[in-house]
N, CA, C and O atoms as a Maestro MAE file, in Angstrom:
{
 s_m_m2io_version
 :::
 2.0.0
}

f_m_ct {
 s_m_title
 :::
 protein
 m_atom[300] {
  # First column is atom index #
  i_m_mmod_type
  r_m_x_coord
  r_m_y_coord
  r_m_z_coord
  i_m_residue_number
  s_m_chain_name
  s_m_pdb_residue_name
  s_m_pdb_atom_name
  i_m_atomic_number
  :::
  1 25 155.618 247.027 234.453 1 A "UNK " " N  " 7
  2 3 154.561 246.990 235.976 1 A "UNK " " CA " 6
  3 2 153.701 246.412 234.936 1 A "UNK " " C  " 6
  4 15 153.475 246.742 233.772 1 A "UNK " " O  " 8
  5 25 153.308 245.507 235.643 2 A "UNK " " N  " 7
  6 3 151.657 244.918 235.315 2 A "UNK " " CA " 6
  7 2 150.466 245.700 235.764 2 A "UNK " " C  " 6
  8 15 150.713 246.525 236.643 2 A "UNK " " O  " 8
  9 25 149.258 245.623 235.364 3 A "UNK " " N  " 7
  10 3 147.913 246.144 235.511 3 A "UNK " " CA " 6
  11 2 147.846 245.451 236.867 3 A "UNK " " C  " 6
  12 15 148.541 244.495 237.210 3 A "UNK " " O  " 8
  13 25 146.661 246.232 237.787 4 A "UNK " " N  " 7
  14 3 146.616 246.189 238.814 4 A "UNK " " CA " 6
  15 2 145.495 244.633 239.058 4 A "UNK " " C  " 6
  16 15 145.230 244.091 240.132 4 A "UNK " " O  " 8
  17 25 145.160 244.350 238.069 5 A "UNK " " N  " 7
  18 3 144.179 243.033 238.193 5 A "UNK " " CA " 6
  19 2 144.756 242.029 237.719 5 A "UNK " " C  " 6
  20 15 144.364 240.872 237.871 5 A "UNK " " O  " 8
  21 25 146.366 242.594 236.708 6 A "UNK " " N  " 7
  22 3 147.470 241.045 236.916 6 A "UNK " " CA " 6
  23 2 148.098 240.971 237.918 6 A "UNK " " C  " 6
  24 15 148.384 239.842 238.317 6 A "UNK " " O  " 8
  25 25 148.652 242.452 238.881 7 A "UNK " " N  " 7
  26 3 149.126 241.894 239.683 7 A "UNK " " CA " 6
  27 2 148.768 241.537 240.899 7 A "UNK " " C  " 6
  28 15 149.610 241.091 241.678 7 A "UNK " " O  " 8
  29 25 147.487 241.677 241.240 8 A "UNK " " N  " 7
  30 3 146.743 241.114 242.320 8 A "UNK " " CA " 6
  31 2 146.144 239.375 242.141 8 A "UNK " " C  " 6
  32 15 145.822 238.622 243.060 8 A "UNK " " O  " 8
  33 25 146.137 239.078 240.610 9 A "UNK " " N  " 7
  34 3 146.239 237.879 240.390 9 A "UNK " " CA " 6
  35 2 147.746 237.106 240.739 9 A "UNK " " C  " 6
  36 15 147.920 235.971 241.183 9 A "UNK " " O  " 8
  37 25 148.166 237.538 240.587 10 A "UNK " " N  " 7
  38 3 149.940 237.078 240.598 10 A "UNK " " CA " 6
  39 2 150.115 237.009 242.153 10 A "UNK " " C  " 6
  40 15 150.406 235.962 242.731 10 A "UNK " " O  " 8
  41 25 149.969 237.880 242.611 11 A "UNK " " N  " 7
  42 3 150.159 238.043 244.151 11 A "UNK " " CA " 6
  43 2 149.098 237.011 244.801 11 A "UNK " " C  " 6
  44 15 149.751 236.091 245.294 11 A "UNK " " O  " 8
  45 25 148.082 236.863 244.941 12 A "UNK " " N  " 7
  46 3 147.140 235.779 245.203 12 A "UNK " " CA " 6
  47 2 147.900 234.521 245.185 12 A "UNK " " C  " 6
  48 15 148.360 233.936 246.166 12 A "UNK " " O  " 8
  49 25 148.002 234.065 243.547 13 A "UNK " " N  " 7
  50 3 148.957 233.104 242.971 13 A "UNK " " CA " 6
  51 2 150.225 232.399 243.946 13 A "UNK " " C  " 6
  52 15 150.437 231.187 243.956 13 A "UNK " " O  " 8
  53 25 150.787 233.116 244.523 14 A "UNK " " N  " 7
  54 3 151.728 233.660 245.245 14 A "UNK " " CA " 6
  55 2 151.189 232.739 246.371 14 A "UNK " " C  " 6
  56 15 151.276 231.532 246.598 14 A "UNK " " O  " 8
  57 25 150.359 234.220 247.228 15 A "UNK " " N  " 7
  58 3 150.214 233.327 248.682 15 A "UNK " " CA " 6
  59 2 149.746 231.791 248.611 15 A "UNK " " C  " 6
  60 15 150.216 230.928 249.352 15 A "UNK " " O  " 8
  61 25 148.879 231.575 247.746 16 A "UNK " " N  " 7
  62 3 148.264 230.001 247.842 16 A "UNK " " CA " 6
  63 2 149.576 228.973 247.079 16 A "UNK " " C  " 6
  64 15 149.462 227.773 247.327 16 A "UNK " " O  " 8
  65 25 150.410 229.260 246.461 17 A "UNK " " N  " 7
  66 3 151.788 228.421 246.297 17 A "UNK " " CA " 6
  67 2 152.316 227.968 247.284 17 A "UNK " " C  " 6
  68 15 152.786 226.831 247.283 17 A "UNK " " O  " 8
  69 25 152.363 229.058 248.731 18 A "UNK " " N  " 7
  70 3 153.009 229.015 249.744 18 A "UNK " " CA " 6
  71 2 152.599 228.882 251.117 18 A "UNK " " C  " 6
  72 15 153.275 228.873 252.146 18 A "UNK " " O  " 8
  73 25 150.999 228.751 250.877 19 A "UNK " " N  " 7
  74 3 150.060 228.833 252.133 19 A "UNK " " CA " 6
  75 2 150.620 228.069 253.377 19 A "UNK " " C  " 6
  76 15 150.566 228.401 254.562 19 A "UNK " " O  " 8
  77 25 151.128 227.047 252.847 20 A "UNK " " N  " 7
  78 3 151.867 225.614 253.456 20 A "UNK " " CA " 6
  79 2 152.948 226.187 254.699 20 A "UNK " " C  " 6
  80 15 153.073 226.555 255.867 20 A "UNK " " O  " 8
  81 25 153.608 225.918 253.361 21 A "UNK " " N  " 7
  82 3 155.255 226.319 253.629 21 A "UNK " " CA " 6
  83 2 155.231 228.060 254.472 21 A "UNK " " C  " 6
  84 15 156.197 228.515 255.085 21 A "UNK " " O  " 8
  85 25 154.559 228.423 254.378 22 A "UNK " " N  " 7
  86 3 155.320 230.198 254.660 22 A "UNK " " CA " 6
  87 2 153.996 230.444 255.248 22 A "UNK " " C  " 6
  88 15 154.151 229.382 255.851 22 A "UNK " " O  " 8
  89 25 152.950 230.803 255.605 23 A "UNK " " N  " 7
  90 3 151.928 231.072 256.191 23 A "UNK " " CA " 6
  91 2 150.746 230.410 256.392 23 A "UNK " " C  " 6
  92 15 149.581 230.524 256.012 23 A "UNK " " O  " 8
  93 25 151.581 229.462 257.321 24 A "UNK " " N  " 7
  94 3 150.982 228.117 258.300 24 A "UNK " " CA " 6
  95 2 149.682 228.780 259.067 24 A "UNK " " C  " 6
  96 15 148.473 228.548 259.070 24 A "UNK " " O  " 8
  97 25 150.461 229.620 259.643 25 A "UNK " " N  " 7
  98 3 149.719 230.378 260.985 25 A "UNK " " CA " 6
  99 2 148.148 231.198 260.322 25 A "UNK " " C  " 6
  100 15 147.276 231.485 261.143 25 A "UNK " " O  " 8
  101 25 148.021 231.379 259.463 26 A "UNK " " N  " 7
  102 3 146.982 232.291 258.953 26 A "UNK " " CA " 6
  103 2 145.673 230.989 258.687 26 A "UNK " " C  " 6
  104 15 145.898 229.846 258.288 26 A "UNK " " O  " 8
  105 25 144.422 231.526 259.012 27 A "UNK " " N  " 7
  106 3 143.314 230.864 258.568 27 A "UNK " " CA " 6
  107 2 143.655 229.616 257.086 27 A "UNK " " C  " 6
  108 15 144.681 229.508 256.415 27 A "UNK " " O  " 8
  109 25 142.903 229.169 257.031 28 A "UNK " " N  " 7
  110 3 143.248 228.074 255.840 28 A "UNK " " CA " 6
  111 2 142.033 228.672 254.723 28 A "UNK " " C  " 6
  112 15 142.005 228.213 253.581 28 A "UNK " " O  " 8
  113 25 140.919 229.865 255.223 29 A "UNK " " N  " 7
  114 3 140.307 230.339 254.404 29 A "UNK " " CA " 6
  115 2 140.465 231.964 254.360 29 A "UNK " " C  " 6
  116 15 139.546 232.686 253.972 29 A "UNK " " O  " 8
  117 25 141.396 232.331 254.684 30 A "UNK " " N  " 7
  118 3 142.157 233.635 254.932 30 A "UNK " " CA " 6
  119 2 142.545 234.246 253.428 30 A "UNK " " C  " 6
  120 15 143.503 233.896 252.738 30 A "UNK " " O  " 8
  121 25 141.585 235.208 253.123 31 A "UNK " " N  " 7
  122 3 142.383 235.756 251.614 31 A "UNK " " CA " 6
  123 2 142.468 237.329 251.268 31 A "UNK " " C  " 6
  124 15 141.638 238.174 250.931 31 A "UNK " " O  " 8
  125 25 143.748 237.329 251.488 32 A "UNK " " N  " 7
  126 3 144.546 238.949 251.629 32 A "UNK " " CA " 6
  127 2 143.397 239.850 250.651 32 A "UNK " " C  " 6
  128 15 143.267 239.553 249.464 32 A "UNK " " O  " 8
  129 25 142.525 241.056 251.326 33 A "UNK " " N  " 7
  130 3 141.555 241.832 250.507 33 A "UNK " " CA " 6
  131 2 142.105 243.081 250.043 33 A "UNK " " C  " 6
  132 15 141.788 243.610 248.978 33 A "UNK " " O  " 8
  133 25 142.980 243.560 250.910 34 A "UNK " " N  " 7
  134 3 143.401 245.152 250.377 34 A "UNK " " CA " 6
  135 2 145.058 244.865 250.369 34 A "UNK " " C  " 6
  136 15 145.608 243.823 250.724 34 A "UNK " " O  " 8
  137 25 145.781 246.252 249.793 35 A "UNK " " N  " 7
  138 3 146.939 246.155 249.243 35 A "UNK " " CA " 6
  139 2 148.280 246.019 250.485 35 A "UNK " " C  " 6
  140 15 149.450 245.769 250.196 35 A "UNK " " O  " 8
  141 25 147.742 246.255 251.895 36 A "UNK " " N  " 7
  142 3 148.477 246.263 252.938 36 A "UNK " " CA " 6
  143 2 148.197 244.850 253.221 36 A "UNK " " C  " 6
  144 15 149.264 244.248 253.102 36 A "UNK " " O  " 8
  145 25 147.249 244.044 253.541 37 A "UNK " " N  " 7
  146 3 147.388 242.870 254.084 37 A "UNK " " CA " 6
  147 2 148.260 242.029 252.615 37 A "UNK " " C  " 6
  148 15 149.255 241.464 253.070 37 A "UNK " " O  " 8
  149 25 148.183 241.874 251.514 38 A "UNK " " N  " 7
  150 3 148.749 241.399 250.389 38 A "UNK " " CA " 6
  151 2 150.334 241.794 250.541 38 A "UNK " " C  " 6
  152 15 151.284 241.014 250.611 38 A "UNK " " O  " 8
  153 25 150.346 243.087 250.569 39 A "UNK " " N  " 7
  154 3 151.820 243.224 251.510 39 A "UNK " " CA " 6
  155 2 152.124 242.453 252.675 39 A "UNK " " C  " 6
  156 15 152.891 241.514 252.460 39 A "UNK " " O  " 8
  157 25 151.745 242.591 253.802 40 A "UNK " " N  " 7
  158 3 152.132 241.839 254.826 40 A "UNK " " CA " 6
  159 2 152.520 240.284 254.641 40 A "UNK " " C  " 6
  160 15 153.593 239.793 254.991 40 A "UNK " " O  " 8
  161 25 151.631 239.713 254.129 41 A "UNK " " N  " 7
  162 3 151.699 238.197 253.476 41 A "UNK " " CA " 6
  163 2 152.882 238.132 252.713 41 A "UNK " " C  " 6
  164 15 153.805 237.373 253.009 41 A "UNK " " O  " 8
  165 25 152.899 238.914 251.719 42 A "UNK " " N  " 7
  166 3 154.119 238.651 250.771 42 A "UNK " " CA " 6
  167 2 155.776 239.040 251.516 42 A "UNK " " C  " 6
  168 15 156.876 238.853 250.996 42 A "UNK " " O  " 8
  169 25 155.422 239.702 253.055 43 A "UNK " " N  " 7
  170 3 156.777 239.878 253.632 43 A "UNK " " CA " 6
  171 2 156.612 238.491 254.465 43 A "UNK " " C  " 6
  172 15 157.575 238.081 255.113 43 A "UNK " " O  " 8
  173 25 155.794 238.012 254.452 44 A "UNK " " N  " 7
  174 3 155.654 236.641 255.867 44 A "UNK " " CA " 6
  175 2 156.440 235.404 254.398 44 A "UNK " " C  " 6
  176 15 157.307 234.556 254.614 44 A "UNK " " O  " 8
  177 25 155.958 235.622 253.385 45 A "UNK " " N  " 7
  178 3 156.748 234.491 252.137 45 A "UNK " " CA " 6
  179 2 158.066 234.690 252.097 45 A "UNK " " C  " 6
  180 15 158.860 233.755 251.987 45 A "UNK " " O  " 8
  181 25 158.372 235.766 252.171 46 A "UNK " " N  " 7
  182 3 160.115 236.981 251.775 46 A "UNK " " CA " 6
  183 2 160.785 236.174 252.995 46 A "UNK " " C  " 6
  184 15 161.755 235.435 252.827 46 A "UNK " " O  " 8
  185 25 160.118 236.408 254.340 47 A "UNK " " N  " 7
  186 3 160.889 235.447 255.754 47 A "UNK " " CA " 6
  187 2 160.903 234.295 255.536 47 A "UNK " " C  " 6
  188 15 162.011 233.773 255.654 47 A "UNK " " O  " 8
  189 25 159.837 233.460 255.165 48 A "UNK " " N  " 7
  190 3 159.809 232.055 255.632 48 A "UNK " " CA " 6
  191 2 160.170 231.357 254.603 48 A "UNK " " C  " 6
  192 15 160.753 230.319 254.916 48 A "UNK " " O  " 8
  193 25 159.949 231.668 252.668 49 A "UNK " " N  " 7
  194 3 160.203 231.094 252.071 49 A "UNK " " CA " 6
  195 2 162.037 230.865 251.428 49 A "UNK " " C  " 6
  196 15 163.086 231.504 251.344 49 A "UNK " " O  " 8
  197 25 161.612 229.847 251.184 50 A "UNK " " N  " 7
  198 3 163.197 229.927 249.960 50 A "UNK " " CA " 6
  199 2 163.599 230.932 248.966 50 A "UNK " " C  " 6
  200 15 162.852 231.855 248.641 50 A "UNK " " O  " 8
  201 25 164.730 230.764 248.500 51 A "UNK " " N  " 7
  202 3 165.512 231.957 247.731 51 A "UNK " " CA " 6
  203 2 164.230 232.494 246.288 51 A "UNK " " C  " 6
  204 15 163.998 233.628 245.871 51 A "UNK " " O  " 8
  205 25 163.758 231.439 245.944 52 A "UNK " " N  " 7
  206 3 162.712 232.069 244.930 52 A "UNK " " CA " 6
  207 2 161.673 232.207 245.058 52 A "UNK " " C  " 6
  208 15 160.924 232.488 244.123 52 A "UNK " " O  " 8
  209 25 161.302 232.053 246.249 53 A "UNK " " N  " 7
  210 3 159.980 232.611 246.772 53 A "UNK " " CA " 6
  211 2 160.418 234.303 247.549 53 A "UNK " " C  " 6
  212 15 159.687 235.175 248.018 53 A "UNK " " O  " 8
  213 25 161.743 234.227 247.417 54 A "UNK " " N  " 7
  214 3 161.928 235.592 248.745 54 A "UNK " " CA " 6
  215 2 161.831 236.336 247.682 54 A "UNK " " C  " 6
  216 15 161.238 237.409 247.792 54 A "UNK " " O  " 8
  217 25 162.541 235.832 246.058 55 A "UNK " " N  " 7
  218 3 162.353 237.006 244.931 55 A "UNK " " CA " 6
  219 2 161.378 237.502 244.357 55 A "UNK " " C  " 6
  220 15 161.108 238.671 244.084 55 A "UNK " " O  " 8
  221 25 160.469 235.869 244.053 56 A "UNK " " N  " 7
  222 3 159.158 236.304 243.610 56 A "UNK " " CA " 6
  223 2 158.033 237.172 244.767 56 A "UNK " " C  " 6
  224 15 157.066 237.844 244.406 56 A "UNK " " O  " 8
  225 25 158.395 236.978 245.967 57 A "UNK " " N  " 7
  226 3 157.721 238.152 246.382 57 A "UNK " " CA " 6
  227 2 158.426 239.681 246.731 57 A "UNK " " C  " 6
  228 15 157.710 240.676 246.848 57 A "UNK " " O  " 8
  229 25 159.160 239.712 246.805 58 A "UNK " " N  " 7
  230 3 160.015 240.906 246.688 58 A "UNK " " CA " 6
  231 2 159.544 241.447 245.569 58 A "UNK " " C  " 6
  232 15 159.180 242.599 245.802 58 A "UNK " " O  " 8
  233 25 159.384 241.135 244.442 59 A "UNK " " N  " 7
  234 3 159.420 241.986 243.184 59 A "UNK " " CA " 6
  235 2 157.869 242.349 242.973 59 A "UNK " " C  " 6
  236 15 157.513 243.372 242.388 59 A "UNK " " O  " 8
  237 25 157.018 241.437 243.490 60 A "UNK " " N  " 7
  238 3 155.516 241.599 243.622 60 A "UNK " " CA " 6
  239 2 155.162 242.926 244.606 60 A "UNK " " C  " 6
  240 15 154.354 243.820 244.355 60 A "UNK " " O  " 8
  241 25 156.083 242.768 245.902 61 A "UNK " " N  " 7
  242 3 155.768 243.343 246.914 61 A "UNK " " CA " 6
  243 2 156.013 244.809 246.347 61 A "UNK " " C  " 6
  244 15 155.147 245.683 246.387 61 A "UNK " " O  " 8
  245 25 157.391 245.001 245.770 62 A "UNK " " N  " 7
  246 3 157.817 246.167 245.098 62 A "UNK " " CA " 6
  247 2 156.936 246.848 244.067 62 A "UNK " " C  " 6
  248 15 156.763 248.066 244.020 62 A "UNK " " O  " 8
  249 25 156.494 246.123 243.397 63 A "UNK " " N  " 7
  250 3 155.123 246.520 242.109 63 A "UNK " " CA " 6
  251 2 154.042 246.720 242.919 63 A "UNK " " C  " 6
  252 15 153.152 247.439 242.462 63 A "UNK " " O  " 8
  253 25 153.894 246.226 244.085 64 A "UNK " " N  " 7
  254 3 152.194 246.445 244.847 64 A "UNK " " CA " 6
  255 2 152.652 248.031 245.295 64 A "UNK " " C  " 6
  256 15 151.955 248.934 244.833 64 A "UNK " " O  " 8
  257 25 153.580 248.330 246.009 65 A "UNK " " N  " 7
  258 3 153.729 249.505 246.412 65 A "UNK " " CA " 6
  259 2 153.771 250.578 245.963 65 A "UNK " " C  " 6
  260 15 153.896 251.647 246.561 65 A "UNK " " O  " 8
  261 25 153.645 250.326 244.581 66 A "UNK " " N  " 7
  262 3 154.027 251.164 243.349 66 A "UNK " " CA " 6
  263 2 152.902 251.619 242.999 66 A "UNK " " C  " 6
  264 15 152.804 252.815 242.722 66 A "UNK " " O  " 8
  265 25 151.670 250.664 242.927 67 A "UNK " " N  " 7
  266 3 150.689 250.712 243.010 67 A "UNK " " CA " 6
  267 2 149.774 252.500 243.972 67 A "UNK " " C  " 6
  268 15 149.857 252.896 245.135 67 A "UNK " " O  " 8
  269 25 149.054 253.046 242.805 68 A "UNK " " N  " 7
  270 3 148.604 253.921 243.898 68 A "UNK " " CA " 6
  271 2 147.099 254.565 244.528 68 A "UNK " " C  " 6
  272 15 146.650 255.661 244.866 68 A "UNK " " O  " 8
  273 25 146.642 253.118 244.446 69 A "UNK " " N  " 7
  274 3 145.323 253.063 244.681 69 A "UNK " " CA " 6
  275 2 145.288 251.732 245.263 69 A "UNK " " C  " 6
  276 15 146.342 251.141 245.026 69 A "UNK " " O  " 8
  277 25 144.341 250.948 246.036 70 A "UNK " " N  " 7
  278 3 143.766 249.490 246.816 70 A "UNK " " CA " 6
  279 2 144.040 248.468 245.683 70 A "UNK " " C  " 6
  280 15 143.305 248.313 244.708 70 A "UNK " " O  " 8
  281 25 145.124 247.828 245.914 71 A "UNK " " N  " 7
  282 3 145.315 246.942 244.442 71 A "UNK " " CA " 6
  283 2 144.088 245.693 244.644 71 A "UNK " " C  " 6
  284 15 144.346 244.497 244.777 71 A "UNK " " O  " 8
  285 25 142.766 246.276 244.631 72 A "UNK " " N  " 7
  286 3 142.095 245.426 244.324 72 A "UNK " " CA " 6
  287 2 141.084 245.163 243.071 72 A "UNK " " C  " 6
  288 15 140.260 246.076 243.023 72 A "UNK " " O  " 8
  289 25 140.878 244.105 241.951 73 A "UNK " " N  " 7
  290 3 140.271 244.088 240.985 73 A "UNK " " CA " 6
  291 2 139.072 245.427 240.616 73 A "UNK " " C  " 6
  292 15 138.916 246.099 239.596 73 A "UNK " " O  " 8
  293 25 138.300 245.427 242.062 74 A "UNK " " N  " 7
  294 3 137.232 246.392 242.202 74 A "UNK " " CA " 6
  295 2 137.494 247.498 242.496 74 A "UNK " " C  " 6
  296 15 136.505 248.230 242.502 74 A "UNK " " O  " 8
  297 25 138.758 248.139 242.847 75 A "UNK " " N  " 7
  298 3 138.302 249.137 243.047 75 A "UNK " " CA " 6
  299 2 139.070 250.160 241.768 75 A "UNK " " C  " 6
  300 15 138.792 251.356 241.685 75 A "UNK " " O  " 8
  :::
 }
 m_bond[299] {
  # First column is bond index #
  i_m_from
  i_m_to
  i_m_order
  :::
  1 1 2 1
  2 2 3 1
  3 3 4 2
  4 3 5 1
  5 5 6 1
  6 6 7 1
  7 7 8 2
  8 7 9 1
  9 9 10 1
  10 10 11 1
  11 11 12 2
  12 11 13 1
  13 13 14 1
  14 14 15 1
  15 15 16 2
  16 15 17 1
  17 17 18 1
  18 18 19 1
  19 19 20 2
  20 19 21 1
  21 21 22 1
  22 22 23 1
  23 23 24 2
  24 23 25 1
  25 25 26 1
  26 26 27 1
  27 27 28 2
  28 27 29 1
  29 29 30 1
  30 30 31 1
  31 31 32 2
  32 31 33 1
  33 33 34 1
  34 34 35 1
  35 35 36 2
  36 35 37 1
  37 37 38 1
  38 38 39 1
  39 39 40 2
  40 39 41 1
  41 41 42 1
  42 42 43 1
  43 43 44 2
  44 43 45 1
  45 45 46 1
  46 46 47 1
  47 47 48 2
  48 47 49 1
  49 49 50 1
  50 50 51 1
  51 51 52 2
  52 51 53 1
  53 53 54 1
  54 54 55 1
  55 55 56 2
  56 55 57 1
  57 57 58 1
  58 58 59 1
  59 59 60 2
  60 59 61 1
  61 61 62 1
  62 62 63 1
  63 63 64 2
  64 63 65 1
  65 65 66 1
  66 66 67 1
  67 67 68 2
  68 67 69 1
  69 69 70 1
  70 70 71 1
  71 71 72 2
  72 71 73 1
  73 73 74 1
  74 74 75 1
  75 75 76 2
  76 75 77 1
  77 77 78 1
  78 78 79 1
  79 79 80 2
  80 79 81 1
  81 81 82 1
  82 82 83 1
  83 83 84 2
  84 83 85 1
  85 85 86 1
  86 86 87 1
  87 87 88 2
  88 87 89 1
  89 89 90 1
  90 90 91 1
  91 91 92 2
  92 91 93 1
  93 93 94 1
  94 94 95 1
  95 95 96 2
  96 95 97 1
  97 97 98 1
  98 98 99 1
  99 99 100 2
  100 99 101 1
  101 101 102 1
  102 102 103 1
  103 103 104 2
  104 103 105 1
  105 105 106 1
  106 106 107 1
  107 107 108 2
  108 107 109 1
  109 109 110 1
  110 110 111 1
  111 111 112 2
  112 111 113 1
  113 113 114 1
  114 114 115 1
  115 115 116 2
  116 115 117 1
  117 117 118 1
  118 118 119 1
  119 119 120 2
  120 119 121 1
  121 121 122 1
  122 122 123 1
  123 123 124 2
  124 123 125 1
  125 125 126 1
  126 126 127 1
  127 127 128 2
  128 127 129 1
  129 129 130 1
  130 130 131 1
  131 131 132 2
  132 131 133 1
  133 133 134 1
  134 134 135 1
  135 135 136 2
  136 135 137 1
  137 137 138 1
  138 138 139 1
  139 139 140 2
  140 139 141 1
  141 141 142 1
  142 142 143 1
  143 143 144 2
  144 143 145 1
  145 145 146 1
  146 146 147 1
  147 147 148 2
  148 147 149 1
  149 149 150 1
  150 150 151 1
  151 151 152 2
  152 151 153 1
  153 153 154 1
  154 154 155 1
  155 155 156 2
  156 155 157 1
  157 157 158 1
  158 158 159 1
  159 159 160 2
  160 159 161 1
  161 161 162 1
  162 162 163 1
  163 163 164 2
  164 163 165 1
  165 165 166 1
  166 166 167 1
  167 167 168 2
  168 167 169 1
  169 169 170 1
  170 170 171 1
  171 171 172 2
  172 171 173 1
  173 173 174 1
  174 174 175 1
  175 175 176 2
  176 175 177 1
  177 177 178 1
  178 178 179 1
  179 179 180 2
  180 179 181 1
  181 181 182 1
  182 182 183 1
  183 183 184 2
  184 183 185 1
  185 185 186 1
  186 186 187 1
  187 187 188 2
  188 187 189 1
  189 189 190 1
  190 190 191 1
  191 191 192 2
  192 191 193 1
  193 193 194 1
  194 194 195 1
  195 195 196 2
  196 195 197 1
  197 197 198 1
  198 198 199 1
  199 199 200 2
  200 199 201 1
  201 201 202 1
  202 202 203 1
  203 203 204 2
  204 203 205 1
  205 205 206 1
  206 206 207 1
  207 207 208 2
  208 207 209 1
  209 209 210 1
  210 210 211 1
  211 211 212 2
  212 211 213 1
  213 213 214 1
  214 214 215 1
  215 215 216 2
  216 215 217 1
  217 217 218 1
  218 218 219 1
  219 219 220 2
  220 219 221 1
  221 221 222 1
  222 222 223 1
  223 223 224 2
  224 223 225 1
  225 225 226 1
  226 226 227 1
  227 227 228 2
  228 227 229 1
  229 229 230 1
  230 230 231 1
  231 231 232 2
  232 231 233 1
  233 233 234 1
  234 234 235 1
  235 235 236 2
  236 235 237 1
  237 237 238 1
  238 238 239 1
  239 239 240 2
  240 239 241 1
  241 241 242 1
  242 242 243 1
  243 243 244 2
  244 243 245 1
  245 245 246 1
  246 246 247 1
  247 247 248 2
  248 247 249 1
  249 249 250 1
  250 250 251 1
  251 251 252 2
  252 251 253 1
  253 253 254 1
  254 254 255 1
  255 255 256 2
  256 255 257 1
  257 257 258 1
  258 258 259 1
  259 259 260 2
  260 259 261 1
  261 261 262 1
  262 262 263 1
  263 263 264 2
  264 263 265 1
  265 265 266 1
  266 266 267 1
  267 267 268 2
  268 267 269 1
  269 269 270 1
  270 270 271 1
  271 271 272 2
  272 271 273 1
  273 273 274 1
  274 274 275 1
  275 275 276 2
  276 275 277 1
  277 277 278 1
  278 278 279 1
  279 279 280 2
  280 279 281 1
  281 281 282 1
  282 282 283 1
  283 283 284 2
  284 283 285 1
  285 285 286 1
  286 286 287 1
  287 287 288 2
  288 287 289 1
  289 289 290 1
  290 290 291 1
  291 291 292 2
  292 291 293 1
  293 293 294 1
  294 294 295 1
  295 295 296 2
  296 295 297 1
  297 297 298 1
  298 298 299 1
  299 299 300 2
  :::
 }
}
């Protein structure tokens, strides 16, 4: 499992990659800042993305849910 900062960066990168195709309903300037917000965004990518996006989001979500504290670099 990656460290929290790497995990957050990977999640944020995946969100940006799929913002238009899977997260079109979010404000363009919306950036998830808590673990729960990131999990919800990953669930939307799983729901609306292709197979590769689904697999990447599911893996990141599983790792994110294993972290014991809020997954933000500042915590």
